[in-house]
C-alpha positions as CSV (number, residue, x, y, z in Angstrom):
1,M,-35.2,100.1,-38.0
2,F,-33.8,99.5,-41.4
3,S,-34.7,96.0,-42.8
4,F,-33.2,94.5,-45.9
5,F,-36.3,92.5,-46.4
6,G,-38.7,95.4,-46.4
7,D,-41.1,96.8,-43.9
8,Q,-42.5,94.8,-41.0
9,D,-45.9,94.6,-42.6
10,G,-44.5,92.8,-45.6
11,K,-44.8,95.8,-48.0
12,Q,-42.0,96.4,-50.4
13,P,-40.4,99.9,-50.4
14,R,-40.2,101.5,-53.8
15,P,-36.5,101.9,-54.5
16,P,-35.4,105.1,-56.2
17,V,-34.5,104.8,-59.8
18,T,-31.1,106.3,-59.2
19,T,-30.0,103.3,-57.1
20,V,-30.6,100.6,-59.8
21,V,-27.2,101.1,-61.5
22,S,-25.4,100.9,-58.2
23,K,-27.1,97.6,-57.3
24,V,-26.1,96.1,-60.6
25,S,-22.5,97.0,-60.2
26,V,-22.3,95.6,-56.6
27,V,-24.0,92.4,-57.6
28,K,-21.3,91.8,-60.2
29,K,-18.7,92.1,-57.6
30,V,-20.5,89.6,-55.3
31,S,-20.8,87.1,-58.1
32,T,-17.1,87.3,-58.8
33,S,-16.1,86.8,-55.2
34,T,-18.6,84.0,-54.8
35,S,-17.4,82.1,-57.9
36,T,-13.8,82.2,-56.7
37,S,-14.7,80.9,-53.3
38,T,-16.9,78.1,-54.2
39,S,-14.1,75.7,-54.8
40,S,-12.9,75.9,-51.2
41,I,-16.2,75.8,-49.3
42,P,-19.2,73.3,-49.4
43,R,-21.8,74.0,-52.0
44,P,-24.7,74.6,-49.7
45,S,-22.9,77.5,-47.9
46,S,-21.9,79.2,-51.2
47,S,-25.4,80.4,-51.8
48,V,-25.8,81.8,-48.4
49,S,-22.5,83.7,-47.9
50,K,-23.2,86.7,-50.1
51,P,-22.9,90.0,-48.4
52,S,-25.5,92.7,-48.6
53,S,-25.1,95.3,-51.3
54,N,-26.3,98.1,-49.1
55,G,-23.3,97.9,-46.8
56,L,-25.5,97.9,-43.6
57,L,-26.5,94.2,-43.2
58,K,-24.4,91.1,-43.4
59,V,-26.1,87.7,-42.9
60,P,-23.9,85.2,-41.2
61,T,-23.6,81.6,-42.5
62,S,-25.5,79.8,-39.8
63,S,-28.1,77.0,-39.7
64,S,-30.9,79.6,-40.0
65,S,-29.6,80.4,-43.5
66,K,-30.5,76.9,-44.7
67,I,-34.2,77.1,-44.0
68,N,-36.2,75.7,-46.9
69,G,-33.0,75.5,-48.9
70,T,-33.1,79.3,-49.4
71,S,-30.8,82.0,-48.3
72,P,-32.4,84.9,-46.5
73,I,-30.1,87.3,-48.4
74,N,-31.7,86.2,-51.6
75,S,-35.3,86.7,-50.5
76,G,-35.3,90.5,-50.9
77,S,-37.1,92.1,-53.8
78,S,-36.5,94.9,-56.3
79,P,-38.3,96.0,-59.5
80,A,-38.8,93.2,-62.0
81,T,-37.3,95.3,-64.7
82,S,-33.8,94.9,-63.3
83,P,-32.0,92.0,-65.2
84,L,-29.6,91.2,-62.3
85,S,-31.9,91.8,-59.3
86,R,-31.6,89.5,-56.3
87,P,-35.1,88.0,-56.6
88,T,-33.8,85.9,-59.5
89,L,-32.0,83.7,-57.0
90,L,-35.1,83.2,-54.7
91,K,-36.4,79.6,-54.6
92,K,-39.9,78.3,-53.7
93,P,-40.3,77.4,-50.1
94,S,-41.2,73.8,-51.2
95,S,-37.9,73.3,-53.0
96,T,-35.7,70.4,-52.0
97,R,-32.2,70.4,-50.6
98,S,-30.8,70.3,-54.1
99,D,-32.1,73.8,-54.8
100,I,-29.3,75.2,-52.6
101,S,-26.9,74.8,-55.5
102,P,-26.1,78.1,-57.2
103,K,-26.6,76.4,-60.6
104,A,-30.4,76.1,-60.1
105,T,-32.6,77.6,-62.7
106,P,-33.5,81.2,-61.5
107,K,-37.1,82.3,-61.1
108,K,-38.5,85.8,-60.6
109,S,-40.6,86.4,-57.5
110,S,-43.8,88.3,-57.6
111,P,-43.5,91.7,-56.0
112,G,-46.9,91.3,-54.4
113,K,-45.8,88.4,-52.2
114,S,-44.0,88.7,-48.9
115,P,-40.3,87.9,-49.5
116,I,-39.7,86.8,-45.9
117,P,-39.2,83.0,-45.8
118,K,-41.0,81.0,-43.1
119,R,-38.9,79.1,-40.6
120,K,-39.2,75.4,-40.5
121,A,-37.5,73.9,-37.5
122,S,-38.0,70.4,-38.7
123,T,-35.8,71.1,-41.7
124,V,-33.0,72.3,-39.5
125,A,-33.3,69.3,-37.2
126,R,-33.2,66.9,-40.2
127,I,-30.0,68.4,-41.5
128,E,-28.3,68.1,-38.1
129,S,-29.3,64.5,-37.7
130,E,-28.1,63.6,-41.1
131,S,-24.7,65.2,-40.4
132,E,-24.4,63.4,-37.1
133,S,-25.3,60.0,-38.6
134,S,-23.0,60.4,-41.5
135,S,-20.1,61.4,-39.2
136,S,-20.6,58.4,-37.0
137,G,-20.7,56.1,-39.9
138,E,-23.9,54.3,-38.8
139,S,-26.7,53.2,-41.0
140,D,-30.3,54.5,-40.5
141,S,-31.4,51.2,-39.0
142,D,-28.6,51.3,-36.4
143,S,-29.1,54.9,-35.4
144,S,-32.9,54.7,-35.1
145,E,-33.0,51.5,-32.9
146,D,-33.6,53.6,-29.8
147,A,-33.7,57.3,-30.3
148,L,-33.6,58.0,-26.5
149,D,-30.6,55.8,-25.7
150,P,-27.3,57.5,-26.0
151,K,-25.5,54.2,-26.7
152,P,-27.4,52.4,-29.4
153,H,-24.6,49.9,-29.9
154,S,-24.7,48.8,-26.3
155,V,-28.5,48.4,-26.4
156,K,-28.3,46.3,-29.5
157,K,-25.7,44.1,-27.9
158,R,-27.8,43.6,-24.8
159,R,-30.9,42.8,-26.7
160,K,-29.0,40.2,-28.7
161,G,-27.9,38.5,-25.5
162,L,-31.5,38.2,-24.2
163,G,-32.6,35.9,-27.0
164,P,-36.1,35.6,-28.4
165,A,-37.5,33.9,-25.4
166,T,-37.2,36.8,-23.0
167,G,-40.4,38.4,-24.1
168,N,-39.1,41.8,-22.9
169,S,-35.9,43.2,-24.5
170,T,-35.6,46.0,-21.9
171,P,-34.2,45.2,-18.5
172,T,-36.3,45.8,-15.4
173,S,-35.1,48.6,-13.1
174,S,-36.5,51.1,-10.6
175,K,-33.2,52.9,-10.1
176,G,-30.8,53.8,-12.8
177,G,-31.1,54.3,-16.6
178,R,-32.1,50.8,-17.7
179,G,-35.6,49.6,-16.8
180,I,-39.0,48.6,-17.8
181,D,-40.5,50.9,-20.4
182,D,-42.7,53.2,-18.4
183,I,-45.3,53.3,-21.2
184,D,-46.1,49.6,-20.7
185,E,-49.3,48.8,-18.7
186,L,-48.9,46.7,-15.6
187,R,-49.7,43.0,-16.3
188,R,-51.4,42.7,-12.9
189,K,-55.1,43.5,-13.5
190,D,-56.6,43.2,-10.0
191,E,-56.8,45.9,-7.3
192,L,-53.4,47.4,-6.3
193,F,-54.7,49.5,-3.3
194,C,-56.9,48.5,-0.5
195,L,-57.2,51.5,1.9
196,D,-60.8,50.4,2.7
197,Q,-59.5,47.1,4.1
198,V,-56.8,48.7,6.3
199,D,-57.1,49.5,10.0
200,M,-54.8,49.8,13.0
201,R,-55.2,46.3,14.4
202,G,-55.9,44.5,11.2
203,E,-59.5,43.2,11.4
204,Y,-59.2,42.3,7.8
205,G,-55.7,40.9,8.2
206,R,-54.1,44.2,7.2
207,G,-53.0,46.1,10.3
208,W,-50.1,48.4,10.7
209,I,-49.7,48.5,14.5
210,G,-46.4,47.3,15.8
211,F,-44.2,48.5,12.9
212,V,-40.6,49.3,13.5
213,G,-40.2,53.1,13.6
214,S,-37.4,55.1,12.1
215,E,-36.3,56.5,15.5
216,E,-35.9,52.9,16.9
217,V,-33.5,52.0,14.0
218,L,-31.4,55.2,14.4
219,K,-31.0,54.7,18.1
220,G,-30.4,51.0,17.8
221,K,-33.1,50.1,20.3
222,V,-35.7,48.1,18.4
223,E,-38.5,47.2,20.8
224,G,-41.2,44.5,20.7
225,W,-41.3,41.5,18.4
226,A,-38.4,42.6,16.2
227,G,-35.9,43.1,19.0
228,G,-36.4,39.8,20.8
229,S,-33.1,38.3,19.7
230,G,-29.6,39.0,20.7
231,W,-28.5,39.0,17.1
232,G,-28.0,42.2,15.2
233,E,-25.7,45.2,15.4
234,H,-26.8,47.8,17.9
235,K,-26.1,51.3,16.7
236,G,-26.5,54.7,18.3
237,S,-27.1,58.2,17.2
238,D,-23.4,59.0,17.6
239,K,-23.0,58.0,13.9
240,Y,-25.3,60.8,12.8
241,Q,-25.0,64.5,12.3
242,A,-27.3,67.4,11.8
243,Y,-28.8,68.1,8.4
244,F,-30.2,71.6,9.1
245,P,-27.6,74.2,10.4
246,Q,-30.1,76.2,12.4
247,P,-29.9,76.1,16.2
248,G,-32.1,73.4,17.7
249,F,-31.5,70.9,14.9
250,E,-28.2,69.5,16.2
251,N,-27.6,66.0,17.3
252,S,-28.3,66.0,21.1
253,D,-30.1,64.0,23.7
254,K,-33.4,65.1,22.2
255,P,-32.6,65.3,18.5
256,P,-35.1,67.1,16.2
257,S,-37.8,65.0,14.7
258,V,-41.0,65.3,12.7
259,E,-44.0,63.0,12.2
260,L,-45.2,61.7,8.8
261,L,-48.8,60.9,8.2
262,Y,-49.1,57.8,5.9
263,P,-52.0,57.2,3.5
264,A,-53.6,54.8,6.1
265,T,-55.9,56.7,8.4
266,G,-54.2,57.6,11.7
267,C,-50.8,56.0,10.9
268,R,-47.9,58.2,11.8
269,E,-44.2,57.6,12.0
270,K,-41.5,59.8,13.7
271,F,-38.4,60.6,11.7
272,V,-35.3,62.1,13.3
273,L,-33.9,64.9,11.2
274,L,-30.3,63.7,11.1
275,T,-28.1,62.3,8.4
276,P,-25.5,59.5,8.8
277,T,-21.8,60.2,8.6
278,S,-21.3,57.0,6.5
279,L,-23.2,55.9,3.4
280,R,-23.6,52.4,4.9
281,E,-25.8,53.7,7.7
282,Y,-29.6,54.1,7.6
283,N,-30.6,57.5,6.3
284,P,-33.8,58.8,7.8
285,M,-33.8,62.1,5.9
286,S,-33.5,60.3,2.5
287,E,-36.3,57.9,3.4
288,L,-38.5,60.7,4.5
289,R,-38.0,62.7,1.3
290,N,-38.7,59.6,-0.9
291,A,-41.8,58.7,1.1
292,L,-43.1,62.2,0.6
293,R,-42.3,62.1,-3.1
294,M,-44.1,58.7,-3.5
295,I,-47.2,60.0,-1.7
296,L,-47.4,63.2,-3.7
297,E,-46.9,61.4,-7.0
298,H,-49.3,58.4,-6.6
299,Y,-51.8,59.1,-3.8
300,I,-53.0,62.6,-4.3
301,P,-56.2,62.9,-6.4
302,P,-56.1,65.5,-9.2
303,S,-58.7,67.6,-7.4
304,H,-56.1,68.3,-4.6
305,A,-53.0,68.5,-6.8
306,H,-53.0,72.3,-6.5
307,I,-52.6,72.0,-2.8
308,F,-50.0,69.3,-2.5
309,G,-48.0,69.8,-5.8
310,T,-45.1,67.4,-6.5
311,L,-41.7,66.9,-5.0
312,S,-39.1,66.5,-7.7
313,D,-36.5,63.8,-7.6
314,S,-33.8,66.4,-7.3
315,L,-32.9,68.4,-4.2
316,S,-31.5,71.3,-6.3
317,D,-32.5,74.9,-5.5
318,P,-36.1,75.4,-6.9
319,L,-35.1,78.9,-8.0
320,E,-32.7,77.3,-10.4
321,T,-34.8,74.2,-11.2
322,P,-38.4,75.5,-11.7
323,S,-41.3,73.5,-10.4
324,L,-43.8,71.8,-12.7
325,M,-46.4,74.1,-11.1
326,A,-44.4,77.4,-11.3
327,S,-47.6,79.5,-11.3
328,R,-48.1,78.7,-7.6
329,V,-44.8,79.9,-6.3
330,T,-44.9,83.1,-4.4
331,S,-42.0,84.6,-6.2
332,P,-41.5,84.1,-10.0
333,F,-38.5,82.2,-11.3
334,A,-35.9,84.1,-13.2
335,G,-36.6,84.0,-16.9
336,S,-40.4,83.4,-16.5
337,L,-42.4,84.7,-19.3
338,A,-45.2,86.2,-17.3
339,T,-45.5,87.5,-13.7
340,P,-49.0,87.6,-12.3
341,P,-50.0,90.6,-10.2
342,P,-49.2,90.3,-6.5
343,D,-52.9,90.1,-5.5
344,A,-53.5,87.1,-7.8
345,I,-50.5,85.0,-6.6
346,P,-51.7,81.9,-4.8
347,S,-49.8,80.3,-1.9
348,E,-47.0,77.9,-2.9
349,T,-47.8,74.2,-3.0
350,I,-46.6,71.8,-0.2
351,G,-44.2,70.2,-2.6
352,D,-42.6,73.5,-3.4
353,A,-42.2,74.4,0.2
354,L,-40.6,71.0,1.0
355,R,-38.3,71.2,-2.0
356,K,-37.1,74.7,-1.0
357,S,-36.4,73.7,2.7
358,L,-34.6,70.5,1.7
359,A,-32.4,72.1,-1.0
360,S,-28.7,71.6,-0.2
361,N,-28.0,75.3,-0.6
362,R,-30.7,76.2,1.9
363,R,-31.4,73.5,4.4
364,D,-34.1,75.5,6.1
365,G,-35.1,73.6,9.2
366,P,-37.9,75.9,10.5
367,G,-39.3,76.1,6.9
368,F,-39.3,72.3,6.7
369,L,-41.2,71.9,10.0
370,R,-43.8,74.4,8.7
371,A,-44.1,72.5,5.4
372,M,-44.5,69.2,7.2
373,E,-47.2,70.7,9.4
374,R,-49.0,71.8,6.3
375,Y,-48.7,68.4,4.7
376,N,-50.0,66.5,7.8
377,R,-53.0,68.9,8.0
378,A,-53.9,68.5,4.4
379,M,-53.4,64.7,4.4
380,Q,-55.7,64.4,7.5
381,D,-58.4,66.5,5.7
382,L,-57.9,64.3,2.6
383,Q,-58.4,61.1,4.6
384,Q,-61.6,62.5,6.3
385,E,-63.1,63.5,3.0
386,G,-62.5,60.0,1.6
387,S,-61.5,61.3,-1.8
388,M,-58.1,59.5,-1.7
389,K,-59.8,56.2,-1.2
390,S,-62.0,56.9,-4.2
391,H,-59.0,58.0,-6.2
392,L,-57.1,54.8,-5.5
393,K,-60.1,52.5,-6.2
394,G,-59.4,50.8,-9.5
395,R,-56.3,53.0,-10.1
396,R,-53.9,51.6,-12.7
397,M,-50.2,52.3,-12.8
398,K,-47.4,51.9,-15.3
399,T,-45.1,48.9,-14.8
400,R,-42.1,51.1,-13.8
401,E,-44.2,53.2,-11.4
402,W,-45.5,50.2,-9.6
403,S,-42.1,48.6,-9.4
404,Q,-40.6,51.7,-7.9
405,L,-43.3,52.0,-5.2
406,V,-42.9,48.3,-4.3
407,D,-39.1,48.7,-4.1
408,F,-39.3,51.7,-1.8
409,V,-41.8,50.1,0.6
410,H,-39.8,46.9,0.8
411,D,-36.5,48.8,1.1
412,S,-37.9,50.6,4.2
413,A,-38.6,47.3,5.8
414,Y,-35.2,45.8,4.8
415,S,-33.3,48.7,6.2
416,R,-35.1,48.3,9.6
417,I,-35.0,44.5,9.9
418,V,-32.2,43.1,7.8
419,G,-29.8,46.0,8.0
420,P,-28.8,45.4,11.6
421,Y,-27.9,41.8,10.7
422,S,-25.5,42.7,7.9
423,N,-22.4,41.5,9.9
424,E,-23.9,38.2,10.8
425,L,-25.1,37.6,7.2
426,E,-21.6,38.2,5.8
427,H,-19.8,36.4,8.6
428,H,-22.3,33.9,9.8
429,P,-21.9,32.3,13.2
430,K,-21.1,28.6,13.7
431,H,-23.8,26.4,12.2
432,P,-25.8,24.0,14.3
433,V,-25.0,20.3,13.9
434,E,-27.9,19.5,11.6
435,V,-27.1,22.5,9.4
436,A,-23.4,21.7,9.2
437,E,-24.3,18.1,8.2
438,A,-26.5,19.3,5.3
439,I,-23.8,21.5,3.9
440,S,-21.4,19.7,1.5
441,G,-19.9,22.6,-0.3
442,K,-20.1,26.4,-0.4
443,E,-23.9,26.6,-0.3
444,D,-23.7,28.5,3.0
445,A,-22.1,31.5,1.2
446,Y,-24.7,34.3,1.3
447,G,-25.8,36.4,-1.6
448,E,-29.0,38.2,-2.6
449,L,-30.9,38.7,-5.8
450,R,-31.8,42.4,-6.0
451,H,-35.2,44.0,-6.8
452,N,-34.3,44.5,-10.5
453,F,-33.6,40.8,-11.0
454,M,-36.9,39.7,-9.5
455,S,-38.8,42.4,-11.4
456,R,-37.5,40.9,-14.6
457,I,-38.5,37.4,-13.5
458,I,-42.0,38.6,-12.7
459,E,-42.4,40.1,-16.2
460,Q,-40.7,37.2,-18.0
461,T,-42.6,34.4,-16.3
462,K,-45.9,36.3,-16.2
463,L,-46.4,35.9,-12.5
464,G,-49.8,37.1,-11.4
465,P,-52.4,36.8,-8.7
466,D,-53.4,33.3,-9.8
467,S,-49.8,32.1,-9.7
468,V,-47.8,30.2,-7.1
469,F,-44.2,31.2,-6.5
470,V,-41.6,29.0,-4.7
471,D,-38.1,30.1,-3.7
472,L,-35.7,27.3,-2.8
473,G,-32.9,29.0,-0.8
474,S,-34.9,32.1,-0.1
475,G,-32.4,33.9,2.2
476,V,-33.9,36.8,4.0
477,G,-37.1,36.5,1.9
478,N,-36.7,39.4,-0.5
479,C,-38.0,37.6,-3.6
480,V,-40.8,36.0,-1.7
481,V,-42.3,39.2,-0.4
482,Q,-41.7,41.0,-3.8
483,A,-43.6,38.3,-5.7
484,A,-46.5,38.5,-3.1
485,L,-46.9,42.3,-3.6
486,Q,-45.6,43.2,-7.1
487,A,-47.2,40.2,-8.8
488,G,-49.9,39.4,-6.2
489,S,-48.9,35.7,-6.1
490,R,-49.0,33.2,-3.4
491,S,-45.4,32.9,-2.3
492,Y,-43.4,30.4,-0.3
493,G,-39.7,30.4,0.7
494,F,-37.4,27.8,2.2
495,E,-34.0,28.6,3.8
496,L,-31.5,26.4,5.5
497,L,-29.2,28.9,7.3
498,P,-30.5,30.1,10.7
499,V,-29.6,33.8,10.4
500,P,-31.2,34.5,7.0
501,A,-34.2,32.4,8.0
502,H,-34.7,34.5,11.2
503,C,-34.4,37.7,9.2
504,A,-37.0,36.4,6.7
505,R,-39.6,35.8,9.4
506,L,-39.0,39.3,10.9
507,Q,-39.0,41.0,7.5
508,L,-42.2,39.3,6.4
509,R,-44.1,40.7,9.4
510,E,-42.6,44.2,8.9
511,V,-43.4,44.1,5.2
512,Q,-47.1,43.2,5.8
513,R,-47.4,46.0,8.3
514,R,-45.9,48.5,5.8
515,W,-48.3,47.2,3.1
516,A,-51.1,48.3,5.4
517,M,-49.4,51.7,6.1
518,W,-49.4,52.4,2.3
519,G,-52.7,50.7,1.6
520,L,-51.1,48.2,-0.8
521,K,-52.9,45.0,-1.6
522,G,-50.3,42.2,-1.3
523,N,-51.1,38.6,-1.2
524,L,-51.3,37.5,2.4
525,D,-50.8,33.8,1.6
526,V,-47.0,34.1,2.2
527,E,-44.8,31.7,4.2
528,V,-41.1,31.4,4.9
529,H,-39.7,28.2,6.4
530,E,-36.4,27.3,8.0
531,G,-34.8,23.9,7.2
532,D,-33.4,21.7,4.4
533,F,-35.8,21.9,1.5
534,R,-34.8,18.3,0.5
535,V,-36.4,16.8,3.6
536,L,-39.2,19.3,4.6
537,P,-42.5,17.6,3.8
538,V,-44.2,20.9,2.9
539,V,-41.8,21.4,0.0
540,A,-43.1,18.6,-2.1
541,K,-46.7,19.9,-1.7
542,R,-45.7,23.5,-2.8
543,L,-43.7,22.2,-5.8
544,R,-46.7,20.4,-7.1
545,E,-48.6,23.6,-7.0
546,A,-45.8,25.9,-8.2
547,D,-46.0,27.9,-11.4
548,V,-42.5,29.5,-11.0
549,V,-39.6,28.0,-9.0
550,L,-36.6,30.2,-8.2
551,V,-33.3,28.6,-7.3
552,N,-30.1,30.6,-6.6
553,N,-27.8,27.7,-7.2
554,E,-24.7,29.9,-8.0
555,V,-22.6,28.0,-5.4
556,F,-24.6,24.8,-5.1
557,P,-22.5,21.6,-5.5
558,S,-23.4,19.1,-8.2
559,S,-24.8,16.7,-5.7
560,L,-27.4,19.2,-4.6
561,N,-28.3,20.2,-8.2
562,I,-28.9,16.5,-8.9
563,D,-31.2,16.2,-5.9
564,L,-33.1,19.2,-7.2
565,T,-33.7,17.7,-10.6
566,N,-35.2,14.7,-9.0
567,M,-37.5,16.9,-7.0
568,F,-38.5,18.8,-10.2
569,L,-39.9,15.7,-11.8
570,D,-43.1,16.3,-9.9
571,L,-43.6,19.8,-11.3
572,K,-46.7,20.3,-13.5
573,D,-46.5,21.0,-17.2
574,G,-45.8,24.6,-18.0
575,A,-44.0,25.3,-14.7
576,K,-40.9,27.5,-15.0
577,I,-37.6,27.0,-13.2
578,V,-35.4,30.1,-12.9
579,S,-31.8,29.3,-11.9
580,L,-28.3,30.8,-12.0
581,K,-26.8,27.6,-13.2
582,P,-28.5,25.3,-15.8
583,F,-30.0,22.0,-14.8
584,V,-29.7,20.6,-18.3
585,P,-26.2,20.0,-19.8
586,E,-25.4,22.1,-22.9
587,G,-26.1,20.2,-26.1
588,F,-28.4,17.7,-24.4
589,R,-29.9,15.3,-27.0
590,M,-32.6,12.7,-26.0
591,N,-31.9,9.1,-26.6
592,E,-32.9,5.7,-25.1
593,S,-30.4,6.0,-22.3
594,N,-31.4,9.4,-21.0
595,C,-35.1,9.7,-22.0
596,D,-36.1,9.2,-18.3
597,S,-33.8,12.0,-17.0
598,F,-34.9,15.5,-16.1
599,G,-33.5,17.0,-19.3
600,A,-36.0,15.0,-21.4
601,I,-39.0,17.0,-20.0
602,V,-37.7,20.6,-20.1
603,K,-37.0,23.3,-22.6
604,S,-34.1,25.5,-21.5
605,S,-33.2,29.0,-22.6
606,Q,-30.3,31.3,-21.5
607,H,-30.7,35.0,-20.6
608,T,-28.7,37.9,-19.3
609,Y,-28.9,39.8,-16.0
610,Y,-27.2,43.1,-15.7
611,Q,-24.9,45.0,-13.5
612,D,-25.8,45.3,-9.8
613,W,-28.7,42.8,-10.1
614,V,-27.0,40.5,-7.6
615,T,-25.0,41.4,-4.5
616,W,-22.0,39.2,-4.9
617,K,-20.6,40.9,-8.0
618,G,-21.1,44.1,-10.0
619,D,-20.8,42.6,-13.4
620,S,-23.5,41.1,-15.6
621,G,-24.1,37.3,-15.9
622,K,-26.3,34.6,-17.1
623,Y,-29.4,33.0,-15.8
624,Y,-31.6,30.2,-17.2
625,V,-35.3,29.5,-17.6
626,Q,-36.3,25.9,-17.8
627,I,-40.0,25.1,-18.8
628,I,-41.5,21.8,-18.0
629,D,-42.7,20.3,-21.3
630,R,-43.4,16.5,-21.4
631,T,-44.8,16.5,-24.9
632,K,-41.3,16.0,-26.5
633,R,-40.7,13.1,-24.1
634,A,-44.1,11.6,-25.2
635,K,-43.3,12.2,-28.8
636,F,-39.9,10.5,-28.5
637,E,-41.5,7.5,-26.8
638,E,-44.1,7.2,-29.5
639,E,-41.4,7.4,-32.3
640,M,-39.3,4.8,-30.4
641,M,-42.3,2.4,-30.1
642,S,-43.2,2.8,-33.8
643,G,-39.6,2.1,-34.8
644,R,-39.7,-1.2,-32.7
645,R,-42.9,-2.3,-34.4
646,S,-41.4,-1.6,-37.9
647,R,-38.4,-3.8,-37.1
648,R,-40.7,-6.6,-36.2
């Protein structure tokens, strides 16, 4: 093949003497056309738009022509005796961007060196980023604030709203784009897993027997302790449809099902292979897929990764989205660089088989059953070997990974216990007399703080295994159980309304059983109480021990907030109060008339929560962190006493 730059081995072909004159004449024409066009095109492209004189090769003006500031058309060579030969325009590879100018001082290249310039991808990338930043009109500091965020302006605005007291400028999230930075190490330093302390009946206080199964929720027939009340919406399988189109997987009297073996030895749960017709209904297929993904990502030791593989977060066709372990797929992906011989192809991983069968364009029911049978056999062998317990012993996780695992386990319990009570929670029944008398405003309006909000509070207040967390107005107990597992704290909740308090008791028992199913080490010192926290005797005791107090006082009347400030006077120094409304008036200044009020012993800061962090609205909002600090009150009293002595 003819090459303008010489042979492939870098040797220069010796041009015939008879062609020298023709080259000179052609170069003169090129220089004339170039000089006339430089006024209408950018300067860097003027040196790379010259056509070849041989009439066979024309180099387009693309980004590749800017490598090292040198045009490839100028890197050919000819005898040094030619006064107008092209090597006179060749620049050194180390030249700067200013060398692109056609007015640069020419240098002759040595015929012994290879004229082919080396590609430098970093140079091309730098040129593109400069053009993008110049076109957007942003400075270097603005554009480099977060290189991975597509909206740097919005990030900067969010960080500004957090203030310096947040301690973490990135919002906490397990779902969605914004969240805890996954490179941060988890603040909790104790053991996260405790499979060696888990058994069926809970001899160590961590048993999983009696959990509410997926099939019970789908059919609306919850048995045992969780179904002892007449409350709750009873649903049936008529709201579900088949996921797999093959015969035998339709919704019938005996719907198709499969068992999932959890990390706890011998713990199995049956999942019905149906999907809901409404997004508001419980989805067993989605929960089963996410449970498998969590197990494959966090519980499988590296020595068995070649057997289990991974289950990607996407359900797209694996033939279009290659697996991370593509070498273990029986048929190579399109575009793969190397295809092993048929005899050397190992069997596909369990994750690959699951992903194929669950893909929306396949939905292979029989293939899914075979993949689940493989998974259960491999998991049983793994439990008998004991290698999974050894792998989880002392295992550390990133903050985001741990938050996602906690969120999934608690969401499984929530969908089984609290989900059937959604109608009663939104439209609560008539309150008992003692409850109605305790309500003076809209404090019976129900709303929940989501997992992301509580994750942020855990990081911001530095909750840990040695901390005590108190939730006044705990609702169904979401924040109480999350603090007990995610932070490992002792947690106590108090709720006035009967329906949320009933759900909190049921959810606490279900959550603790699911901790055991997953081998998670949550703090078992967790309590939820029903009643008015202003009169319950145990509240005063827990407040004196509390390190963090959470109060969702979004709709509390002023009289109830005043009662709370009087209760907070017994908090210890350093205790933090997190609330949706401030307990200290804006612009509070201490003087002799208010030095004995609650505002005299706290330091308050305002922070921002983000969209969908609360259930009653989709917009962002404000929350407040008040820290008990009696030093400024003591300092004010000392200054006041010294002023009185001086006046005497």
